[in-house]
C-alpha positions as CSV (number, residue, x, y, z in Angstrom):
1,M,0.2,-0.1,0.0
2,F,1.2,3.5,-0.7
3,T,1.7,5.7,2.3
4,K,-0.1,9.1,2.8
5,P,2.9,11.2,2.2
6,F,3.8,9.2,-1.1
7,T,-0.2,9.7,-2.2
8,R,-0.3,13.5,-1.6
9,V,3.1,13.8,-3.9
10,F,1.8,11.4,-6.7
11,T,-1.5,13.5,-6.4
12,V,0.3,17.0,-7.0
13,L,2.4,15.6,-9.6
14,T,-0.4,14.5,-11.5
15,F,-2.3,17.7,-11.1
16,L,0.8,19.7,-12.1
17,L,1.2,17.3,-15.3
18,T,-2.4,17.8,-16.3
19,V,-2.2,21.6,-16.1
20,C,0.8,21.8,-18.1
21,G,-0.7,19.5,-20.8
22,A,-3.8,21.7,-20.8
23,A,-1.8,24.9,-21.1
24,H,0.6,23.2,-23.9
25,A,-2.7,22.4,-25.7
26,Q,-4.1,25.8,-25.5
27,T,-1.0,27.2,-27.3
28,S,-0.2,26.6,-31.0
29,P,2.6,24.2,-32.1
30,D,4.4,27.3,-33.6
31,S,4.1,29.0,-30.6
32,V,2.1,32.0,-32.8
33,W,-1.3,31.6,-30.9
34,S,-2.2,31.3,-27.5
35,A,-6.0,30.5,-26.4
36,I,-7.2,33.3,-23.8
37,S,-10.1,33.8,-21.7
38,E,-12.4,36.6,-22.5
39,S,-12.4,37.4,-18.8
40,E,-8.8,38.7,-19.6
41,L,-9.9,41.4,-22.0
42,A,-12.6,42.4,-19.6
43,G,-12.2,46.2,-18.3
44,R,-10.4,47.4,-21.6
45,S,-11.7,50.3,-23.2
46,T,-12.5,48.5,-26.5
47,E,-14.8,49.5,-29.7
48,R,-16.2,46.2,-31.1
49,Q,-16.7,45.9,-34.6
50,I,-17.5,42.6,-34.9
51,D,-19.9,40.6,-32.5
52,P,-20.4,36.9,-33.7
53,I,-23.0,34.7,-32.1
54,K,-20.2,32.1,-31.4
55,Y,-16.3,32.6,-31.4
56,R,-12.9,32.0,-29.6
57,T,-10.2,34.6,-28.3
58,F,-6.7,34.1,-28.8
59,R,-3.5,36.3,-28.4
60,L,-0.9,36.6,-31.3
61,N,2.6,36.4,-30.6
62,K,4.0,38.8,-33.0
63,A,7.5,38.0,-32.5
64,A,6.8,34.3,-33.3
65,V,4.9,35.0,-36.6
66,M,7.2,37.4,-38.1
67,P,9.7,35.1,-38.7
68,I,7.4,32.7,-40.2
69,L,6.0,35.2,-42.8
70,D,9.5,36.5,-43.6
71,S,10.4,33.1,-44.7
72,A,7.6,32.5,-46.8
73,P,8.5,32.2,-50.7
74,A,6.7,34.3,-53.3
75,E,4.2,32.3,-55.2
76,F,4.8,31.1,-58.6
77,S,8.6,31.2,-57.8
78,N,11.1,28.3,-58.3
79,S,11.6,28.6,-54.5
80,S,8.0,27.9,-53.8
81,R,8.5,24.3,-55.1
82,F,11.0,23.6,-52.5
83,I,10.6,25.5,-49.6
84,Q,7.5,24.8,-47.2
85,T,6.5,27.5,-44.9
86,I,4.0,26.5,-42.5
87,L,1.8,28.7,-40.4
88,T,-0.9,27.5,-37.7
89,L,-4.3,29.1,-37.4
90,P,-6.8,28.8,-34.8
91,M,-10.3,27.5,-35.6
92,P,-13.6,28.5,-34.0
93,D,-13.8,25.0,-32.2
94,G,-10.4,25.9,-30.4
95,S,-8.4,23.7,-32.4
96,F,-5.4,24.6,-34.7
97,A,-5.0,23.7,-38.4
98,R,-1.7,24.1,-40.3
99,F,-1.6,25.6,-43.8
100,R,1.4,25.7,-46.0
101,I,1.7,29.5,-47.1
102,E,3.3,31.8,-49.8
103,H,3.9,35.4,-50.1
104,S,1.1,36.7,-52.3
105,L,1.2,40.5,-53.5
106,V,-2.0,41.9,-54.0
107,V,-1.0,45.6,-54.9
108,E,1.2,47.0,-57.8
109,T,4.8,47.4,-57.2
110,G,4.4,51.2,-57.6
111,L,1.9,51.4,-54.9
112,L,4.1,48.9,-53.1
113,E,7.0,51.4,-53.0
114,K,5.0,54.1,-51.6
115,F,3.4,52.0,-48.7
116,P,5.7,49.2,-48.1
117,E,3.3,48.0,-45.4
118,L,0.9,46.7,-47.9
119,G,3.4,44.0,-48.9
120,R,2.5,41.5,-46.0
121,T,-0.3,39.6,-47.8
122,Y,-0.3,35.7,-47.9
123,N,-2.1,32.9,-49.5
124,G,-2.0,29.2,-48.4
125,R,-3.4,25.7,-48.8
126,G,-4.5,23.5,-45.7
127,I,-2.1,20.5,-44.6
128,D,-4.7,19.1,-42.1
129,D,-7.8,19.7,-44.2
130,P,-6.4,19.6,-47.9
131,T,-9.5,21.0,-49.2
132,A,-9.0,24.7,-47.2
133,T,-7.5,27.7,-48.6
134,V,-6.7,30.8,-46.9
135,R,-5.9,34.4,-47.3
136,L,-4.4,36.1,-44.5
137,D,-2.5,39.7,-44.2
138,L,-0.6,41.2,-41.3
139,L,-1.0,45.1,-42.2
140,R,-1.2,48.1,-39.9
141,H,-4.5,47.3,-38.3
142,G,-3.4,43.7,-37.4
143,F,-3.8,40.2,-38.5
144,H,-6.7,39.0,-40.7
145,A,-7.3,35.6,-42.1
146,M,-10.2,34.1,-44.2
147,V,-10.3,30.3,-44.5
148,L,-12.7,28.8,-47.2
149,S,-13.4,25.2,-47.0
150,P,-16.5,22.8,-47.6
151,R,-17.1,23.1,-44.0
152,G,-17.6,26.7,-44.2
153,T,-15.7,30.3,-44.0
154,V,-13.5,30.9,-41.0
155,L,-12.7,34.4,-40.0
156,I,-10.0,35.9,-38.0
157,D,-10.0,39.4,-37.2
158,P,-8.9,41.7,-34.4
159,Y,-10.8,41.6,-31.1
160,A,-11.6,45.3,-31.1
161,K,-10.7,48.3,-33.2
162,G,-7.1,49.2,-32.7
163,D,-6.4,45.6,-30.8
164,T,-3.5,44.2,-32.9
165,E,-2.7,41.8,-30.0
166,N,-6.1,40.0,-29.3
167,Y,-8.2,38.2,-32.0
168,L,-11.6,36.6,-32.7
169,T,-11.8,33.3,-34.8
170,Y,-15.3,32.6,-35.9
171,L,-17.5,31.2,-38.7
172,K,-18.9,33.6,-41.1
173,R,-22.3,32.2,-40.5
174,D,-22.2,33.0,-36.8
175,V,-22.2,37.0,-37.6
176,S,-25.3,38.5,-36.7
177,R,-27.2,39.9,-39.7
178,R,-29.5,42.2,-38.2
179,N,-27.8,45.4,-39.4
180,A,-26.6,43.6,-42.8
181,F,-26.5,45.6,-46.1
182,I,-29.2,44.3,-48.3
183,C,-28.8,44.8,-52.1
184,D,-32.2,44.9,-54.1
185,F,-30.5,44.9,-57.4
186,D,-31.3,41.9,-59.6
187,G,-28.4,41.4,-62.0
188,Q,-30.1,38.6,-63.8
189,K,-33.0,40.6,-64.6
190,A,-31.1,43.7,-65.5
191,L,-28.9,41.7,-67.8
192,E,-32.0,40.1,-69.6
193,E,-33.7,43.4,-70.0
194,M,-30.3,45.2,-71.7
195,F,-30.1,42.2,-74.0
196,L,-34.0,42.1,-74.9
197,L,-33.6,45.8,-76.2
198,N,-32.1,44.2,-79.2
199,K,-33.9,40.6,-79.7
200,D,-32.2,39.6,-82.6
201,A,-28.7,40.3,-81.5
202,H,-26.6,38.2,-78.9
203,R,-29.7,36.2,-77.5
204,E,-27.0,33.3,-76.8
205,L,-25.2,35.6,-74.2
206,I,-28.2,35.8,-71.9
207,P,-27.1,33.4,-69.0
208,D,-29.3,30.8,-67.8
209,A,-29.8,31.1,-64.0
210,A,-30.2,27.5,-63.4
211,S,-27.1,26.7,-65.3
212,P,-24.1,25.4,-63.0
213,E,-21.6,27.9,-61.5
214,V,-18.7,28.6,-64.0
215,T,-15.3,27.7,-62.7
216,S,-12.3,29.9,-63.0
217,G,-10.2,27.3,-64.8
218,S,-6.5,26.9,-64.9
219,Q,-5.4,30.2,-66.3
220,L,-4.4,32.6,-63.9
221,R,-5.6,36.0,-64.7
222,T,-4.3,39.3,-63.2
223,Y,-6.7,42.3,-63.2
224,R,-5.6,46.1,-62.4
225,L,-8.5,47.5,-60.4
226,A,-9.1,51.1,-59.2
227,V,-11.0,51.6,-56.0
228,A,-12.4,54.9,-54.6
229,S,-13.8,55.5,-51.3
230,T,-15.6,58.4,-49.5
231,N,-14.3,60.4,-46.7
232,E,-16.5,58.8,-44.2
233,Y,-15.0,55.2,-45.1
234,A,-11.6,56.9,-44.7
235,I,-12.5,58.1,-41.3
236,A,-14.1,55.2,-40.1
237,V,-11.6,52.2,-41.2
238,G,-8.3,54.2,-42.0
239,E,-7.7,56.8,-39.5
240,N,-8.6,59.3,-42.4
241,T,-5.2,58.5,-43.9
242,I,-4.3,57.1,-47.4
243,A,-2.2,54.2,-46.0
244,G,-4.9,53.4,-43.6
245,S,-7.5,53.2,-46.0
246,L,-5.6,51.3,-48.4
247,A,-4.8,48.6,-45.5
C-alpha cells in the first residue's frame, strides 16, 4: 500500500502534469497563438466592430509569427516548389489548423514602393484539411485571415478596433445579420432587359439562371483594379489617411 505522503506527492504531480498538458494544448505548435479567456480582456476600453454569436479568443505572438511570414516563398517562384513555410491558425472550435503559405502580393509594385506595409499579404493551402485555402495579411490594423473550405468560411479578425494583439476566430455564418446591408439589385433581370432591347442580337449571351456555376479554370488572370472611397470610409476604417484606407 502507498503511504499517505507518497499519495499526496503523486496527486500533486498528477495535477501539475494535467495543468501543463492543458496549457500546452492551448498554445499552437509554432507558438504563434495562445488561447485566452475573454475575462482577460474585461475592463478594457474597446470598440467592438465584430460581434459573432459564437467565437473563440486568442492572443497573437507577433515575435513568433514575423519570422514565419518573412520566410514564406513568393508564389509562382521556383523556391515555392521546394520551400514549405507552415503557419498554424486557430479555429472556432478551439483547435489549430496548419497551412502551407506563400507570399502573395495584391498591389502593384509602384503602390508598394509608396506604402511598403501593404506587402505583407499571403495565401495558403491546408495541410490538415487539403480542401481548405486561406488568404491572410498582417497590416497596420493587425492580422486578418479568411479560410475557405466545404465546412464553411472561418474568419480571424482583431478583437476590437486598434487591438493588434487579441483576436476572434469565428464562422462567417455566426455573424449577426441584423444590420446587414441588403442590395435589391437583380443582376440577372437587368442583364436580360439589356439584351432584350435587341432581340435579334446576342440572344445566346443571356445566361441561364439554372446553369451550373462556371469555374475560373486553370489559367491565371491578373486584373488592374481602381477603387475609390468616401471620406467617411477613410475616417471609419483608415484613420483618415491614405495608407490606413488602403490597408
